N, C-alpha and C positions, 0 to 999 in steps of 0.2 A: 360144616366142616370145622374141625377142631386144629388147634394150633399144635405143634409138636409138644409133645410131653416133656421135653428138656428146654426148661425157658433158661434164655440168655440173661435173663434178667434173675440176680442173684441177692438172697439178702444177705447181707454184711451183720459181722458177729455184732452183736447189742453190748453198748455202754452200760454202768451199772444205773440201775433204775433211781429217780428222784423223786418226789413226793411232786404231784401232779398242781401246777399252778394254776391258780383262778384269775382270769384277766378283768373279771366283772363285768363281761358283756362288751369290751374294748371293740371300737369298730375300726375294722382294718382292710387297706385296699390291695388287692391282690391283681396283677398285672400278668398277662399271658399272650401267645400267639396264635391258640386255637389252631395250630396248623402242623402238628406233631401227632398222627394217631399212632397207638392208641393213648398215649399221655393224656393231650388233649386236643380237640379238634371238633367241628360242627356236624352233627349228625343229618341225616336226612330228613329230618322234622326239622330242623334250623336249631334245634338246642345242644347248647355248650356242653359236653360229655368226655370222659375220660378218667383215665387212673387217677392222675393230678389232682381231678375236680374232686374226685371219692375220697383220695386221701384228704385235701385240704378241708372237706367238708368234715372228716371225723377228728382232723386235729383242732378244729374249732368248736367242735363238741366239748373236746375231752378239757379245752383249756379255758372254753368260755370266752370266745371272740365272736365279732358279730363281720362277715367277709362279704365285702362287696367286689364284683370284677371288672377290670378294664381291659381292653385290647390292645397291642401293640406291636410292632414288627420289630423282628429279632435284631435287627441292628441298633434300634434305639432304646430295647429293652435295659441292658444295664447301665448305660448313661442316666437312663430315667431314674431307677432304681437308686442308682448311686449318688444323684441329686436329690434325693429326699421326695420326688412326685408321688412314688410307690411304695408301701411298706413292704411288700413280699413280691418278688417274680419266680413265676414257674413255666417254664417250658423245655423240660428234660435239659437243664443246666450243667454242662460238665464243669465239675469240680478243679479248678486250674490256680496256681500260683500268681499267674500273670490278673486273673479275674480277681483275686483276693485282696489286690491293690486299690480295687473301686468298689469293693462291696463285699460283706461277709457272706459266710456259706451257713447252711445249717450241715448238720451230720449228714452223711451219704443216704438216702432211702433206698437208692436201686445201684446196681453195678450193670453194665450191659458191655458186651464187645461187637467192636466194629467188626463190619462185614461188607461185601462188595454185592450189590445188587446189580444185577443186568437183564436185558429182554430175555424172554424165555427160548427165544431159536438163537441166544447168541454163540458162534462156534469160533472166534476170531481169536478169543482168549479164554485163559481159565484161570488165572491169577494176576496176582499185581505186575509180578515179572513182564507177563505176555501183555498185558496192557500198557504198560510204558514202553515197551519195543516197537510198540505201532504208531508214528506220529501222526497218524492220521484218525485216530481212536481221541473222543472228547469225553471230559468228565464234568459234571454239575456240581455246583457247590454254593451254598450260602457264604458269603465274607464273614469272616470272623469266627465261623463254628469250628468245632473239633474236627467233624469229616474234611473242611477245607484245608487244614493243617495235616492233619493225616495224608490227606492224596496229595500235597505239597511236598511234604519232607518223608514220608513212607512208602507213598507210590511213585513219585515223579522225581525231579532232578532237585527239589529245595528252592525254586525259582516262583516267589509268590506271584510273580507277574506272569506266568506260563500261561500262554493263548489256549493250552487245551484244557485248562479249567474254564468253563464257562458261569457265567454267577447268576444266580436266580435270588429274589426278594425270598421265596418262602421254600421249604423243604418240597411241599408238594408240587409246586412249579417244578422243580426240577424232576422229580419223578415224572410228571407229565410229559416232559420234553424227551426224557429215556424212554418210553413207551409211544412214543411220536418219531422216535427214530433221530432225533435234532441231537443228540450226546448217547454215550455208550456205556456210562457210567453213573451210578450214583453211590458212595459211600452213606451209610448209617448203622446205628446202634443196633443190634440184634432185635431189640425190641420190636421197634417202629418197622425195620425191614422185614420180620416174620409176619407182621399184620397185611402190609402192603403184597408180599407174596401170596399169602394164603386169599386174600381178596381180589387177585388177579385172574384166577383159573387160567392159570398158564400161562401168562403173558410175561411174569417176572421170575426170576431165580435169583438163587445166592449161589456165589461160585469162589473158590480160593479158601485159603487159610484167614481164619480170622486175625485180624491187624491190632489187636491191643482189646485192653479195657478202659472203660472208664465209669466213672462214679457219679451220679447225679445230686443235685442238691438244688435246697430253696435259696433265694439268694434277698439280701436285705441292705438297707443304707450301712454303712458303715456306724459300729456301736449302739446297733439296735438292740433294745431291750426287749426284743422279740425271739432273738435268736433260742433264749435257754429255753423257754417256754415250749416253742415248736420241736426243739431238739427233746424234750422229756416225753413230750406228745408221740414224736417217731420213734423212740426207746420202747415205749409201751406199747405201741402197735406192733413192733417188730416181736417184743416177748409174747405178748398174747396172740397172736398168728393172723393179724388185721393187714398187713402187710402181705404174707402169702396169699390169704384172702384175695384182698386184691388183683394179687399176680394172676391167679388163677381165674377171676373174673376177666380180665382183659387180654389176658394172652393166650388162654386156652379154652374159654366157654366163648367168647364173643367173636363173631364171624364179622367182619368190616364188609359196609356195605349192605346190609340189612335195612 
């Protein structure tokens, strides 16, 4: 099965290209969650794969750095990078002003639109207003994520302690709860939502209007000297079509669950 031809992940206008830096084989530790397909996840063979892994491998090759990976939960990731425990963080992290107080961001490497994912047979609501109007309906979210804040402030009533939002440690756990009928809605960016829907064989669908856009970036400890080299690689990859090729591979050609 192919993904829709119209990607929700859109390439962003490239800045002026700089000469590619050479880090001389510098050792860099990248932390990720491995729970956000198709950006990064564990496949059926047990391998860690995804768009961000491919992108980071290409960045490493272009600027000559040696990457090793570590795993972290979402809620621990930004504090850990901020404290300098890791050099780079990647897990579809939305670029936000409040997060910039703790970490530095790369230039955006992807733009995605927020969508509402529900079970395939959902008929009680078809948009955000319909969901909000029924107090029996529940939403899954990870604390501190963009979907959490969109759910609080754009779908519900602005109360971050609203009991209609059920918290899960990983995005995948929230989707599993949706499929099991324990919650009724998961908000996600369109890239991940398209992947889950395509792999669900009709068990999931997208409803309603898009709820805005978000830009993804890699994160670094404040003042990191890796930001400029990584940005140079991202700009070059955008200019020569590499980012577009990764989008085609992971959002059009890859059928999740194979």
